[in-house]
Backbone and ligand atoms as CSV (ligand in chain L), in Angstrom:
chain,resi,resn,atom,element,x,y,z
A,1,MET,N,N,23.861,-21.787,-15.451
A,1,MET,CA,C,22.879,-22.173,-16.476
A,1,MET,C,C,22.384,-23.591,-16.155
A,2,ALA,N,N,21.099,-23.768,-16.330
A,2,ALA,CA,C,20.506,-25.094,-16.139
A,2,ALA,C,C,20.924,-25.989,-17.292
A,3,PRO,N,N,21.201,-27.256,-17.003
A,3,PRO,CA,C,21.648,-28.175,-18.050
A,3,PRO,C,C,20.521,-28.567,-19.009
A,4,ASN,N,N,19.263,-28.377,-18.593
A,4,ASN,CA,C,18.099,-28.693,-19.470
A,4,ASN,C,C,16.941,-27.791,-19.134
A,5,ALA,N,N,15.816,-27.976,-19.834
A,5,ALA,CA,C,14.662,-27.071,-19.652
A,5,ALA,C,C,13.672,-27.589,-18.647
A,6,SER,N,N,14.077,-28.529,-17.763
A,6,SER,CA,C,13.152,-29.058,-16.747
A,6,SER,C,C,13.289,-28.313,-15.441
A,7,CYS,N,N,12.174,-28.232,-14.738
A,7,CYS,CA,C,12.162,-27.624,-13.403
A,7,CYS,C,C,12.965,-28.528,-12.470
A,8,VAL,N,N,13.891,-27.964,-11.752
A,8,VAL,CA,C,14.746,-28.735,-10.893
A,8,VAL,C,C,13.924,-29.303,-9.692
A,9,LEU,N,N,12.821,-28.620,-9.354
A,9,LEU,CA,C,12.069,-29.075,-8.180
A,9,LEU,C,C,11.082,-30.189,-8.499
A,10,CYS,N,N,10.461,-30.146,-9.690
A,10,CYS,CA,C,9.434,-31.167,-9.982
A,10,CYS,C,C,9.640,-31.919,-11.302
A,11,GLY,N,N,10.563,-31.449,-12.157
A,11,GLY,CA,C,10.844,-32.168,-13.390
A,11,GLY,C,C,9.986,-31.758,-14.575
A,12,ALA,N,N,8.961,-30.930,-14.358
A,12,ALA,CA,C,8.108,-30.486,-15.463
A,12,ALA,C,C,8.869,-29.489,-16.327
A,13,ALA,N,N,8.329,-29.195,-17.525
A,13,ALA,CA,C,8.950,-28.168,-18.383
A,13,ALA,C,C,8.938,-26.828,-17.665
A,14,ASP,N,N,10.113,-26.201,-17.607
A,14,ASP,CA,C,10.250,-24.968,-16.823
A,14,ASP,C,C,9.998,-23.744,-17.664
A,15,SER,N,N,9.441,-22.722,-17.070
A,15,SER,CA,C,9.220,-21.415,-17.691
A,15,SER,C,C,8.930,-20.452,-16.547
A,16,TRP,N,N,8.781,-19.157,-16.884
A,16,TRP,CA,C,8.451,-18.187,-15.795
A,16,TRP,C,C,7.090,-18.566,-15.211
A,17,ARG,N,N,6.164,-18.953,-16.093
A,17,ARG,CA,C,4.802,-19.296,-15.618
A,17,ARG,C,C,4.840,-20.524,-14.706
A,18,HIS,N,N,5.647,-21.533,-15.132
A,18,HIS,CA,C,5.731,-22.735,-14.269
A,18,HIS,C,C,6.347,-22.372,-12.922
A,19,ALA,N,N,7.440,-21.608,-12.941
A,19,ALA,CA,C,8.134,-21.277,-11.668
A,19,ALA,C,C,7.267,-20.477,-10.722
A,20,LEU,N,N,6.514,-19.519,-11.268
A,20,LEU,CA,C,5.801,-18.564,-10.412
A,20,LEU,C,C,4.326,-18.952,-10.163
A,21,LEU,N,N,3.768,-19.817,-11.028
A,21,LEU,CA,C,2.328,-20.104,-10.906
A,21,LEU,C,C,1.973,-21.577,-10.883
A,22,GLU,N,N,2.735,-22.425,-11.574
A,22,GLU,CA,C,2.263,-23.785,-11.805
A,22,GLU,C,C,3.054,-24.908,-11.152
A,23,CYS,N,N,4.253,-24.645,-10.661
A,23,CYS,CA,C,5.065,-25.694,-10.013
A,23,CYS,C,C,4.297,-26.174,-8.761
A,24,ASN,N,N,4.523,-27.410,-8.389
A,24,ASN,CA,C,3.813,-27.934,-7.215
A,24,ASN,C,C,4.010,-27.103,-5.953
A,25,LEU,N,N,5.252,-26.698,-5.682
A,25,LEU,CA,C,5.525,-25.872,-4.550
A,25,LEU,C,C,4.777,-24.543,-4.643
A,26,THR,N,N,4.820,-23.961,-5.822
A,26,THR,CA,C,4.190,-22.658,-6.073
A,26,THR,C,C,2.656,-22.757,-5.894
A,27,LYS,N,N,2.061,-23.829,-6.418
A,27,LYS,CA,C,0.606,-24.002,-6.292
A,27,LYS,C,C,0.189,-24.064,-4.833
A,28,CYS,N,N,1.007,-24.726,-4.012
A,28,CYS,CA,C,0.699,-24.820,-2.578
A,28,CYS,C,C,0.735,-23.436,-1.903
A,29,VAL,N,N,1.676,-22.626,-2.333
A,29,VAL,CA,C,1.786,-21.259,-1.765
A,29,VAL,C,C,0.587,-20.446,-2.181
A,30,TRP,N,N,0.222,-20.512,-3.466
A,30,TRP,CA,C,-0.910,-19.749,-3.995
A,30,TRP,C,C,-2.218,-20.210,-3.357
A,31,ALA,N,N,-2.300,-21.501,-3.009
A,31,ALA,CA,C,-3.519,-22.030,-2.394
A,31,ALA,C,C,-3.872,-21.314,-1.090
A,32,LEU,N,N,-2.873,-20.689,-0.474
A,32,LEU,CA,C,-3.109,-19.993,0.772
A,32,LEU,C,C,-3.527,-18.540,0.535
A,33,GLU,N,N,-3.621,-18.112,-0.721
A,33,GLU,CA,C,-4.026,-16.732,-1.073
A,33,GLU,C,C,-5.554,-16.678,-1.248
A,34,ASN,N,N,-6.071,-15.488,-1.284
A,34,ASN,CA,C,-7.488,-15.231,-1.506
A,34,ASN,C,C,-8.004,-15.972,-2.787
A,35,GLU,N,N,-9.130,-16.628,-2.696
A,35,GLU,CA,C,-9.648,-17.443,-3.828
A,35,GLU,C,C,-9.942,-16.598,-5.078
A,36,ASN,N,N,-10.445,-15.383,-4.895
A,36,ASN,CA,C,-10.749,-14.533,-6.042
A,36,ASN,C,C,-9.484,-14.147,-6.790
A,37,ILE,N,N,-8.394,-13.924,-6.045
A,37,ILE,CA,C,-7.122,-13.578,-6.687
A,37,ILE,C,C,-6.616,-14.807,-7.464
A,38,ILE,N,N,-6.689,-15.981,-6.847
A,38,ILE,CA,C,-6.221,-17.178,-7.519
A,38,ILE,C,C,-6.986,-17.435,-8.831
A,39,GLU,N,N,-8.315,-17.233,-8.733
A,39,GLU,CA,C,-9.176,-17.428,-9.922
A,39,GLU,C,C,-8.786,-16.434,-11.017
A,40,PHE,N,N,-8.590,-15.156,-10.625
A,40,PHE,CA,C,-8.221,-14.127,-11.582
A,40,PHE,C,C,-6.892,-14.491,-12.256
A,41,LEU,N,N,-5.904,-14.836,-11.453
A,41,LEU,CA,C,-4.564,-15.165,-12.017
A,41,LEU,C,C,-4.628,-16.361,-12.935
A,42,GLY,N,N,-5.503,-17.321,-12.628
A,42,GLY,CA,C,-5.635,-18.498,-13.458
A,42,GLY,C,C,-6.280,-18.218,-14.783
A,43,GLN,N,N,-7.007,-17.115,-14.890
A,43,GLN,CA,C,-7.693,-16.784,-16.154
A,43,GLN,C,C,-6.765,-16.046,-17.140
A,44,LEU,N,N,-5.656,-15.524,-16.646
A,44,LEU,CA,C,-4.728,-14.767,-17.479
A,44,LEU,C,C,-3.843,-15.786,-18.271
A,45,HIS,N,N,-3.788,-15.588,-19.587
A,45,HIS,CA,C,-3.004,-16.561,-20.371
A,45,HIS,C,C,-1.946,-15.823,-21.229
A,46,CYS,N,N,-1.310,-14.801,-20.692
A,46,CYS,CA,C,-0.260,-14.125,-21.433
A,46,CYS,C,C,0.966,-15.027,-21.438
A,47,SER,N,N,1.627,-15.135,-22.602
A,47,SER,CA,C,2.840,-15.944,-22.688
A,47,SER,C,C,4.064,-15.154,-22.252
A,48,ASP,N,N,3.938,-13.839,-22.216
A,48,ASP,CA,C,5.032,-12.942,-21.863
A,48,ASP,C,C,4.878,-12.502,-20.406
A,49,ALA,N,N,5.899,-12.714,-19.588
A,49,ALA,CA,C,5.796,-12.373,-18.176
A,49,ALA,C,C,5.517,-10.899,-17.937
A,50,ARG,N,N,6.116,-10.042,-18.743
A,50,ARG,CA,C,5.955,-8.623,-18.578
A,50,ARG,C,C,4.480,-8.233,-18.870
A,51,ALA,N,N,3.927,-8.809,-19.952
A,51,ALA,CA,C,2.517,-8.524,-20.286
A,51,ALA,C,C,1.586,-9.064,-19.200
A,52,TRP,N,N,1.948,-10.220,-18.673
A,52,TRP,CA,C,1.127,-10.818,-17.599
A,52,TRP,C,C,1.098,-9.911,-16.377
A,53,LEU,N,N,2.268,-9.443,-15.973
A,53,LEU,CA,C,2.348,-8.556,-14.809
A,53,LEU,C,C,1.636,-7.221,-15.060
A,54,ALA,N,N,1.757,-6.706,-16.280
A,54,ALA,CA,C,1.043,-5.454,-16.595
A,54,ALA,C,C,-0.454,-5.692,-16.523
A,55,GLU,N,N,-0.954,-6.828,-16.967
A,55,GLU,CA,C,-2.362,-7.136,-16.868
A,55,GLU,C,C,-2.816,-7.246,-15.403
A,56,VAL,N,N,-1.978,-7.915,-14.565
A,56,VAL,CA,C,-2.277,-8.034,-13.148
A,56,VAL,C,C,-2.403,-6.640,-12.531
A,57,MET,N,N,-1.428,-5.788,-12.827
A,57,MET,CA,C,-1.351,-4.479,-12.186
A,57,MET,C,C,-2.483,-3.528,-12.665
A,58,SER,N,N,-2.920,-3.727,-13.904
A,58,SER,CA,C,-3.975,-2.860,-14.395
A,58,SER,C,C,-5.372,-3.357,-13.994
A,59,SER,N,N,-5.484,-4.617,-13.636
A,59,SER,CA,C,-6.797,-5.202,-13.358
A,59,SER,C,C,-7.157,-5.254,-11.855
A,60,LEU,N,N,-6.146,-5.389,-10.994
A,60,LEU,CA,C,-6.385,-5.525,-9.547
A,60,LEU,C,C,-6.331,-4.181,-8.834
A,61,LYS,N,N,-6.976,-4.120,-7.646
A,61,LYS,CA,C,-6.871,-2.940,-6.829
A,61,LYS,C,C,-5.512,-2.922,-6.157
A,62,GLN,N,N,-5.048,-1.753,-5.715
A,62,GLN,CA,C,-3.750,-1.648,-5.079
A,62,GLN,C,C,-3.594,-2.607,-3.901
A,63,GLU,N,N,-4.638,-2.748,-3.085
A,63,GLU,CA,C,-4.542,-3.614,-1.906
A,63,GLU,C,C,-4.497,-5.082,-2.308
A,64,GLU,N,N,-4.852,-5.390,-3.565
A,64,GLU,CA,C,-4.720,-6.772,-4.068
A,64,GLU,C,C,-3.393,-7.022,-4.775
A,65,ILE,N,N,-2.823,-5.967,-5.353
A,65,ILE,CA,C,-1.575,-6.082,-6.079
A,65,ILE,C,C,-0.432,-6.377,-5.117
A,66,THR,N,N,-0.352,-5.682,-3.989
A,66,THR,CA,C,0.759,-5.852,-3.072
A,66,THR,C,C,0.947,-7.318,-2.634
A,67,PRO,N,N,-0.122,-8.016,-2.172
A,67,PRO,CA,C,0.068,-9.421,-1.800
A,67,PRO,C,C,0.538,-10.291,-2.960
A,68,VAL,N,N,0.007,-9.995,-4.162
A,68,VAL,CA,C,0.409,-10.799,-5.319
A,68,VAL,C,C,1.924,-10.607,-5.604
A,69,VAL,N,N,2.346,-9.358,-5.622
A,69,VAL,CA,C,3.743,-9.066,-5.953
A,69,VAL,C,C,4.701,-9.595,-4.854
A,70,VAL,N,N,4.299,-9.442,-3.618
A,70,VAL,CA,C,5.167,-9.913,-2.522
A,70,VAL,C,C,5.211,-11.472,-2.601
A,71,ARG,N,N,4.067,-12.093,-2.912
A,71,ARG,CA,C,4.052,-13.573,-3.005
A,71,ARG,C,C,4.929,-14.026,-4.169
A,72,LEU,N,N,4.864,-13.335,-5.305
A,72,LEU,CA,C,5.739,-13.691,-6.451
A,72,LEU,C,C,7.213,-13.601,-6.044
A,73,TRP,N,N,7.551,-12.535,-5.331
A,73,TRP,CA,C,8.918,-12.327,-4.864
A,73,TRP,C,C,9.355,-13.434,-3.932
A,74,ALA,N,N,8.460,-13.761,-2.963
A,74,ALA,CA,C,8.776,-14.815,-1.955
A,74,ALA,C,C,8.906,-16.163,-2.618
A,75,ILE,N,N,8.069,-16.453,-3.609
A,75,ILE,CA,C,8.182,-17.744,-4.319
A,75,ILE,C,C,9.491,-17.813,-5.073
A,76,TRP,N,N,9.825,-16.727,-5.764
A,76,TRP,CA,C,11.081,-16.713,-6.533
A,76,TRP,C,C,12.273,-16.896,-5.578
A,77,PHE,N,N,12.253,-16.206,-4.461
A,77,PHE,CA,C,13.337,-16.295,-3.491
A,77,PHE,C,C,13.439,-17.731,-2.969
A,78,ALA,N,N,12.300,-18.351,-2.606
A,78,ALA,CA,C,12.282,-19.701,-2.050
A,78,ALA,C,C,12.802,-20.695,-3.102
A,79,ARG,N,N,12.451,-20.473,-4.361
A,79,ARG,CA,C,12.941,-21.366,-5.427
A,79,ARG,C,C,14.441,-21.232,-5.573
A,80,ARG,N,N,14.962,-20.019,-5.508
A,80,ARG,CA,C,16.420,-19.813,-5.616
A,80,ARG,C,C,17.144,-20.525,-4.455
A,81,LYS,N,N,16.577,-20.387,-3.248
A,81,LYS,CA,C,17.179,-21.035,-2.081
A,81,LYS,C,C,17.177,-22.562,-2.229
A,82,ALA,N,N,16.075,-23.100,-2.740
A,82,ALA,CA,C,15.971,-24.558,-2.907
A,82,ALA,C,C,16.891,-25.065,-3.996
A,83,ILE,N,N,16.940,-24.331,-5.131
A,83,ILE,CA,C,17.731,-24.812,-6.282
A,83,ILE,C,C,19.230,-24.608,-6.066
A,84,HIS,N,N,19.607,-23.452,-5.518
A,84,HIS,CA,C,21.053,-23.102,-5.476
A,84,HIS,C,C,21.680,-23.396,-4.111
A,85,GLU,N,N,20.890,-23.449,-3.031
A,85,GLU,CA,C,21.497,-23.672,-1.709
A,85,GLU,C,C,20.915,-24.916,-1.030
A,86,ASN,N,N,20.051,-25.615,-1.720
A,86,ASN,CA,C,19.422,-26.833,-1.201
A,86,ASN,C,C,18.720,-26.582,0.143
A,87,GLN,N,N,18.171,-25.401,0.315
A,87,GLN,CA,C,17.419,-25.033,1.520
A,87,GLN,C,C,15.952,-24.924,1.120
A,88,PHE,N,N,15.141,-25.829,1.631
A,88,PHE,CA,C,13.753,-25.873,1.229
A,88,PHE,C,C,12.876,-25.248,2.339
A,89,GLN,N,N,11.934,-24.412,1.914
A,89,GLN,CA,C,10.939,-23.848,2.832
A,89,GLN,C,C,9.612,-24.453,2.514
A,90,SER,N,N,8.804,-24.670,3.543
A,90,SER,CA,C,7.483,-25.213,3.329
A,90,SER,C,C,6.565,-24.115,2.731
A,91,PRO,N,N,5.517,-24.508,2.018
A,91,PRO,CA,C,4.594,-23.483,1.487
A,91,PRO,C,C,4.044,-22.630,2.620
A,92,PHE,N,N,3.808,-23.233,3.788
A,92,PHE,CA,C,3.269,-22.449,4.904
A,92,PHE,C,C,4.284,-21.416,5.374
A,93,SER,N,N,5.544,-21.766,5.461
A,93,SER,CA,C,6.516,-20.778,5.916
A,93,SER,C,C,6.691,-19.646,4.919
A,94,ILE,N,N,6.568,-19.959,3.617
A,94,ILE,CA,C,6.596,-18.896,2.595
A,94,ILE,C,C,5.392,-17.992,2.766
A,95,HIS,N,N,4.210,-18.610,2.975
A,95,HIS,CA,C,3.003,-17.852,3.198
A,95,HIS,C,C,3.131,-16.978,4.461
A,96,ALA,N,N,3.694,-17.553,5.518
A,96,ALA,CA,C,3.854,-16.798,6.776
A,96,ALA,C,C,4.772,-15.611,6.553
A,97,PHE,N,N,5.839,-15.785,5.780
A,97,PHE,CA,C,6.731,-14.678,5.463
A,97,PHE,C,C,5.979,-13.575,4.742
A,98,VAL,N,N,5.176,-13.975,3.730
A,98,VAL,CA,C,4.386,-12.980,2.965
A,98,VAL,C,C,3.468,-12.191,3.885
A,99,GLU,N,N,2.760,-12.919,4.738
A,99,GLU,CA,C,1.806,-12.232,5.647
A,99,GLU,C,C,2.554,-11.277,6.599
A,100,ARG,N,N,3.671,-11.738,7.126
A,100,ARG,CA,C,4.450,-10.910,8.063
A,100,ARG,C,C,5.000,-9.671,7.360
A,101,PHE,N,N,5.485,-9.856,6.152
A,101,PHE,CA,C,6.070,-8.747,5.354
A,101,PHE,C,C,4.961,-7.726,5.059
A,102,ILE,N,N,3.809,-8.217,4.632
A,102,ILE,CA,C,2.693,-7.297,4.306
A,102,ILE,C,C,2.267,-6.562,5.580
A,103,GLY,N,N,2.216,-7.252,6.696
A,103,GLY,CA,C,1.872,-6.632,7.967
A,103,GLY,C,C,2.827,-5.518,8.324
A,104,GLU,N,N,4.131,-5.758,8.080
A,104,GLU,CA,C,5.139,-4.736,8.355
A,104,GLU,C,C,4.950,-3.525,7.412
A,105,LEU,N,N,4.636,-3.815,6.134
A,105,LEU,CA,C,4.393,-2.728,5.199
A,105,LEU,C,C,3.212,-1.856,5.644
A,106,GLU,N,N,2.170,-2.561,6.121
A,106,GLU,CA,C,0.996,-1.788,6.585
A,106,GLU,C,C,1.322,-0.918,7.792
A,107,LYS,N,N,2.150,-1.475,8.699
A,107,LYS,CA,C,2.528,-0.667,9.904
A,107,LYS,C,C,3.345,0.549,9.447
A,108,ILE,N,N,4.208,0.355,8.477
A,108,ILE,CA,C,5.019,1.488,7.993
A,108,ILE,C,C,4.106,2.540,7.364
A,109,ASN,N,N,3.141,2.056,6.557
A,109,ASN,CA,C,2.230,2.989,5.872
A,109,ASN,C,C,1.339,3.741,6.898
A,110,GLN,N,N,1.039,3.082,8.057
A,110,GLN,CA,C,0.255,3.730,9.075
A,110,GLN,C,C,1.108,4.613,9.977
A,111,GLY,N,N,2.406,4.565,9.829
A,111,GLY,CA,C,3.295,5.377,10.660
A,111,GLY,C,C,3.390,4.904,12.077
A,112,SER,N,N,3.332,3.561,12.278
A,112,SER,CA,C,3.413,2.981,13.620
A,112,SER,C,C,4.717,3.409,14.286
A,113,PRO,N,N,4.687,3.846,15.576
A,113,PRO,CA,C,5.919,4.281,16.223
A,113,PRO,C,C,6.965,3.187,16.359
A,114,GLU,N,N,6.526,1.911,16.595
A,114,GLU,CA,C,7.504,0.839,16.763
A,114,GLU,C,C,8.307,0.605,15.449
A,115,VAL,N,N,7.615,0.733,14.323
A,115,VAL,CA,C,8.335,0.511,13.043
A,115,VAL,C,C,9.257,1.687,12.771
A,116,ARG,N,N,8.828,2.910,13.110
A,116,ARG,CA,C,9.680,4.052,12.887
A,116,ARG,C,C,10.988,3.935,13.674
A,117,LEU,N,N,10.873,3.412,14.909
A,117,LEU,CA,C,12.091,3.225,15.724
A,117,LEU,C,C,13.050,2.255,15.069
A,118,VAL,N,N,12.516,1.124,14.586
A,118,VAL,CA,C,13.350,0.118,13.946
A,118,VAL,C,C,13.947,0.648,12.639
A,119,ALA,N,N,13.090,1.337,11.870
A,119,ALA,CA,C,13.514,1.816,10.589
A,119,ALA,C,C,14.488,2.983,10.665
A,120,ALA,N,N,14.647,3.552,11.855
A,120,ALA,CA,C,15.528,4.733,11.975
A,120,ALA,C,C,16.977,4.389,11.763
A,121,ALA,N,N,17.391,3.121,11.847
A,121,ALA,CA,C,18.785,2.678,11.618
A,121,ALA,C,C,19.713,3.521,12.457
A,122,VAL,N,N,19.543,3.504,13.748
A,122,VAL,CA,C,20.391,4.283,14.661
A,122,VAL,C,C,21.642,3.475,15.024
A,123,SER,N,N,22.715,4.152,15.339
A,123,SER,CA,C,23.957,3.440,15.685
A,123,SER,C,C,24.173,3.513,17.207
A,124,ARG,N,N,23.346,4.194,17.948
A,124,ARG,CA,C,23.499,4.259,19.397
A,124,ARG,C,C,22.130,3.994,20.049
A,125,TRP,N,N,22.135,3.681,21.329
A,125,TRP,CA,C,20.888,3.419,22.043
A,125,TRP,C,C,20.019,4.634,22.082
A,126,VAL,N,N,18.736,4.423,21.837
A,126,VAL,CA,C,17.797,5.543,21.819
A,126,VAL,C,C,16.679,5.209,22.812
A,127,ARG,N,N,16.385,6.157,23.676
A,127,ARG,CA,C,15.320,5.957,24.672
A,127,ARG,C,C,13.985,5.778,23.953
A,128,PRO,N,N,13.176,4.765,24.405
A,128,PRO,CA,C,11.872,4.569,23.784
A,128,PRO,C,C,10.953,5.735,24.139
A,129,PRO,N,N,9.901,5.945,23.354
A,129,PRO,CA,C,8.964,6.998,23.669
A,129,PRO,C,C,8.283,6.769,25.001
A,130,SER,N,N,7.824,7.757,25.629
A,130,SER,CA,C,7.145,7.671,26.930
A,130,SER,C,C,6.008,6.664,26.857
A,131,GLY,N,N,5.948,5.781,27.857
A,131,GLY,CA,C,4.893,4.784,27.911
A,131,GLY,C,C,5.209,3.492,27.214
A,132,LEU,N,N,6.384,3.382,26.555
A,132,LEU,CA,C,6.764,2.150,25.873
A,132,LEU,C,C,8.047,1.618,26.494
A,133,ALA,N,N,8.207,0.278,26.461
A,133,ALA,CA,C,9.429,-0.348,26.957
A,133,ALA,C,C,10.264,-0.800,25.764
A,134,LYS,N,N,11.547,-0.855,25.946
A,134,LYS,CA,C,12.429,-1.332,24.852
A,134,LYS,C,C,13.284,-2.466,25.403
A,135,ILE,N,N,13.320,-3.557,24.646
A,135,ILE,CA,C,14.123,-4.691,25.029
A,135,ILE,C,C,15.122,-4.982,23.920
A,136,ASN,N,N,16.392,-4.944,24.250
A,136,ASN,CA,C,17.441,-5.226,23.243
A,136,ASN,C,C,17.847,-6.686,23.338
A,137,VAL,N,N,17.806,-7.412,22.257
A,137,VAL,CA,C,18.177,-8.814,22.248
A,137,VAL,C,C,19.169,-9.107,21.134
A,138,ASP,N,N,19.907,-10.183,21.296
A,138,ASP,CA,C,20.814,-10.585,20.188
A,138,ASP,C,C,20.552,-12.089,19.880
A,139,ALA,N,N,19.333,-12.527,20.074
A,139,ALA,CA,C,18.992,-13.907,19.748
A,139,ALA,C,C,17.568,-13.948,19.187
A,140,ALA,N,N,17.233,-15.068,18.616
A,140,ALA,CA,C,15.905,-15.224,18.024
A,140,ALA,C,C,15.457,-16.670,18.190
A,141,MET,N,N,14.181,-16.880,18.096
A,141,MET,CA,C,13.642,-18.263,18.077
A,141,MET,C,C,12.600,-18.381,17.030
A,142,SER,N,N,12.433,-19.606,16.546
A,142,SER,CA,C,11.488,-19.855,15.443
A,142,SER,C,C,10.159,-20.324,16.037
A,143,GLU,N,N,9.065,-19.709,15.571
A,143,GLU,CA,C,7.723,-20.153,15.986
A,143,GLU,C,C,7.488,-21.551,15.422
A,144,ASN,N,N,7.996,-21.854,14.247
A,144,ASN,CA,C,7.727,-23.119,13.573
A,144,ASN,C,C,8.417,-24.303,14.246
A,145,SER,N,N,9.681,-24.125,14.648
A,145,SER,CA,C,10.398,-25.245,15.229
A,145,SER,C,C,10.386,-25.242,16.751
A,146,GLY,N,N,9.792,-24.186,17.349
A,146,GLY,CA,C,9.706,-24.135,18.802
A,146,GLY,C,C,11.012,-23.701,19.423
L,1,ZN,ZN,ZN,8.347,-27.337,-10.927
């Protein structure tokens, strides 16, 4: 439990709206979203989070809802990491995560063969489809830090 009602990240009065829409970190993440979506979200003044989300889902098109919901999730996750684990992500890295995640969702929806192979959750080596190469790695590198 928080010892007071202030946002741990910026000191302003905390609420669901502050955490997901109005905190400085959050505003920077939303600034990287489509301007029409930002304008629409700014016009909604529901005090109840559930009513706010219902309004968002009933007003936007499906292709607009997904980025909003994924961004809300990514913002919430980044705030939890910052507050509870002292691990801070830049607004750009949160935005990059959202874009990458949505890209992966689109590939899954299109039935991309590379995603189907990854999503298959196999426990043994599987030959790639004809015409494709498969590289198995156990390391990774960050584009951000080089
Ligand atoms: Zn804040």
